[in-house]
C-alpha beads as a LAMMPS data file, in Angstrom:
LAMMPS data file: protein, C-alpha beads

134 atoms
133 bonds

1 atom types
1 bond types

-500.0 500.0 xlo xhi
-500.0 500.0 ylo yhi
-500.0 500.0 zlo zhi

Masses

1 110.0

Atoms # bond

1 1 1 344.646 193.288 -384.319
2 1 1 344.379 192.816 -380.581
3 1 1 343.609 189.301 -379.420
4 1 1 341.163 188.376 -382.191
5 1 1 342.202 185.045 -383.571
6 1 1 341.711 184.360 -387.270
7 1 1 341.123 180.937 -388.809
8 1 1 341.796 179.747 -392.362
9 1 1 341.557 176.391 -394.125
10 1 1 343.683 176.058 -397.240
11 1 1 345.615 173.702 -399.486
12 1 1 348.567 171.999 -397.813
13 1 1 350.676 172.567 -400.938
14 1 1 350.874 175.569 -403.230
15 1 1 349.401 175.546 -406.718
16 1 1 351.363 176.235 -409.925
17 1 1 351.236 179.975 -409.164
18 1 1 352.636 179.573 -405.645
19 1 1 349.271 180.270 -404.013
20 1 1 347.461 178.233 -401.369
21 1 1 343.788 178.055 -402.409
22 1 1 341.204 178.141 -399.655
23 1 1 338.843 175.302 -398.826
24 1 1 335.956 176.678 -400.902
25 1 1 338.165 177.145 -403.961
26 1 1 339.503 173.617 -403.582
27 1 1 336.032 172.046 -403.410
28 1 1 334.737 174.220 -406.245
29 1 1 337.758 173.112 -408.294
30 1 1 336.862 169.464 -407.738
31 1 1 333.332 170.284 -408.915
32 1 1 334.617 172.062 -412.053
33 1 1 336.708 168.989 -412.823
34 1 1 333.623 166.751 -412.458
35 1 1 335.170 164.779 -409.606
36 1 1 332.409 165.126 -406.983
37 1 1 329.860 162.417 -406.345
38 1 1 326.210 163.336 -406.721
39 1 1 325.867 163.667 -402.936
40 1 1 329.034 165.796 -402.657
41 1 1 327.826 168.088 -405.437
42 1 1 324.434 168.472 -403.758
43 1 1 326.186 169.340 -400.484
44 1 1 328.476 171.837 -402.247
45 1 1 325.588 173.647 -403.928
46 1 1 323.545 173.791 -400.714
47 1 1 326.558 174.900 -398.658
48 1 1 327.585 177.553 -401.179
49 1 1 324.029 178.914 -401.168
50 1 1 324.054 179.010 -397.352
51 1 1 327.393 180.854 -397.245
52 1 1 326.193 183.331 -399.882
53 1 1 323.134 184.061 -397.708
54 1 1 325.043 184.253 -394.394
55 1 1 328.475 185.646 -395.234
56 1 1 329.432 188.649 -397.329
57 1 1 331.572 187.949 -400.384
58 1 1 334.363 190.513 -399.912
59 1 1 334.725 190.961 -403.683
60 1 1 331.086 192.092 -403.866
61 1 1 332.026 195.027 -401.614
62 1 1 335.443 195.695 -403.159
63 1 1 336.068 194.031 -406.544
64 1 1 339.826 194.649 -406.153
65 1 1 340.182 193.028 -402.718
66 1 1 341.888 189.915 -404.118
67 1 1 344.017 191.741 -406.709
68 1 1 347.145 191.354 -404.577
69 1 1 348.467 187.816 -405.163
70 1 1 348.926 187.234 -401.420
71 1 1 345.400 188.270 -400.395
72 1 1 343.618 185.539 -398.439
73 1 1 340.351 185.345 -396.532
74 1 1 340.285 184.451 -392.851
75 1 1 337.321 183.838 -390.559
76 1 1 337.320 185.615 -387.231
77 1 1 337.265 182.946 -384.515
78 1 1 334.025 184.467 -383.217
79 1 1 332.276 183.402 -386.450
80 1 1 331.666 179.909 -385.092
81 1 1 328.486 179.488 -387.151
82 1 1 330.590 179.899 -390.321
83 1 1 333.624 177.911 -389.202
84 1 1 331.626 174.890 -387.993
85 1 1 330.093 174.415 -391.446
86 1 1 333.522 174.085 -393.075
87 1 1 333.727 170.486 -391.780
88 1 1 331.622 169.219 -394.708
89 1 1 334.020 170.795 -397.197
90 1 1 336.993 169.291 -395.379
91 1 1 335.333 165.853 -395.522
92 1 1 335.050 166.198 -399.308
93 1 1 338.737 167.123 -399.542
94 1 1 339.638 164.106 -397.386
95 1 1 337.514 161.810 -399.574
96 1 1 339.446 163.009 -402.631
97 1 1 342.805 162.918 -400.836
98 1 1 343.326 166.654 -401.252
99 1 1 345.741 167.835 -398.577
100 1 1 344.651 170.771 -396.455
101 1 1 345.760 172.578 -393.329
102 1 1 344.000 174.707 -390.766
103 1 1 345.754 177.919 -389.807
104 1 1 345.258 180.257 -386.875
105 1 1 346.768 183.703 -386.517
106 1 1 346.441 186.716 -384.279
107 1 1 347.849 188.805 -387.147
108 1 1 346.951 187.529 -390.629
109 1 1 348.628 190.554 -392.261
110 1 1 347.665 193.906 -393.749
111 1 1 343.873 194.042 -393.729
112 1 1 342.316 194.865 -397.127
113 1 1 338.727 194.057 -396.091
114 1 1 336.990 193.440 -392.774
115 1 1 333.468 192.760 -391.597
116 1 1 331.974 191.221 -388.460
117 1 1 332.917 187.671 -389.479
118 1 1 336.027 187.769 -391.648
119 1 1 339.013 189.627 -393.014
120 1 1 340.949 189.557 -396.258
121 1 1 344.605 190.165 -395.519
122 1 1 347.961 190.184 -397.234
123 1 1 350.570 188.499 -395.074
124 1 1 353.966 190.076 -394.588
125 1 1 356.879 188.141 -396.000
126 1 1 358.009 185.607 -393.421
127 1 1 354.829 185.993 -391.348
128 1 1 354.015 182.773 -389.541
129 1 1 350.662 181.307 -388.610
130 1 1 350.022 178.443 -386.248
131 1 1 349.187 175.321 -388.264
132 1 1 346.603 172.962 -386.902
133 1 1 346.721 169.309 -387.784
134 1 1 343.722 168.066 -389.677

Bonds

1 1 1 2
2 1 2 3
3 1 3 4
4 1 4 5
5 1 5 6
6 1 6 7
7 1 7 8
8 1 8 9
9 1 9 10
10 1 10 11
11 1 11 12
12 1 12 13
13 1 13 14
14 1 14 15
15 1 15 16
16 1 16 17
17 1 17 18
18 1 18 19
19 1 19 20
20 1 20 21
21 1 21 22
22 1 22 23
23 1 23 24
24 1 24 25
25 1 25 26
26 1 26 27
27 1 27 28
28 1 28 29
29 1 29 30
30 1 30 31
31 1 31 32
32 1 32 33
33 1 33 34
34 1 34 35
35 1 35 36
36 1 36 37
37 1 37 38
38 1 38 39
39 1 39 40
40 1 40 41
41 1 41 42
42 1 42 43
43 1 43 44
44 1 44 45
45 1 45 46
46 1 46 47
47 1 47 48
48 1 48 49
49 1 49 50
50 1 50 51
51 1 51 52
52 1 52 53
53 1 53 54
54 1 54 55
55 1 55 56
56 1 56 57
57 1 57 58
58 1 58 59
59 1 59 60
60 1 60 61
61 1 61 62
62 1 62 63
63 1 63 64
64 1 64 65
65 1 65 66
66 1 66 67
67 1 67 68
68 1 68 69
69 1 69 70
70 1 70 71
71 1 71 72
72 1 72 73
73 1 73 74
74 1 74 75
75 1 75 76
76 1 76 77
77 1 77 78
78 1 78 79
79 1 79 80
80 1 80 81
81 1 81 82
82 1 82 83
83 1 83 84
84 1 84 85
85 1 85 86
86 1 86 87
87 1 87 88
88 1 88 89
89 1 89 90
90 1 90 91
91 1 91 92
92 1 92 93
93 1 93 94
94 1 94 95
95 1 95 96
96 1 96 97
97 1 97 98
98 1 98 99
99 1 99 100
100 1 100 101
101 1 101 102
102 1 102 103
103 1 103 104
104 1 104 105
105 1 105 106
106 1 106 107
107 1 107 108
108 1 108 109
109 1 109 110
110 1 110 111
111 1 111 112
112 1 112 113
113 1 113 114
114 1 114 115
115 1 115 116
116 1 116 117
117 1 117 118
118 1 118 119
119 1 119 120
120 1 120 121
121 1 121 122
122 1 122 123
123 1 123 124
124 1 124 125
125 1 125 126
126 1 126 127
127 1 127 128
128 1 128 129
129 1 129 130
130 1 130 131
131 1 131 132
132 1 132 133
133 1 133 134
């Protein structure tokens, strides 16, 4: 992977299936459960629309990209315009006391999808990423 750093924001604890949902899945889950305030829901809808317009959904290119249970999406560190906007999602998680961590990795795993801004990768067993405090 060279020296391209990858960034991911995900749940601090695994779910019942042993997975660590990403920040967007966590916020969308709060919305599905009806837990967001009116302002948080408005932000979520606007932010989701912005990401849909400015970032390719990997599953729209390859519907099987997330079929492997360990497949996770990572931003490339050069995608600052995408990463900076995650702060609003993290604020919602903080407001609802949902634990999250930021991860950085030079090697997020076996790449299943890649574009200019992101990758979807399956990490090798025992692969370690640098955790950033929130």
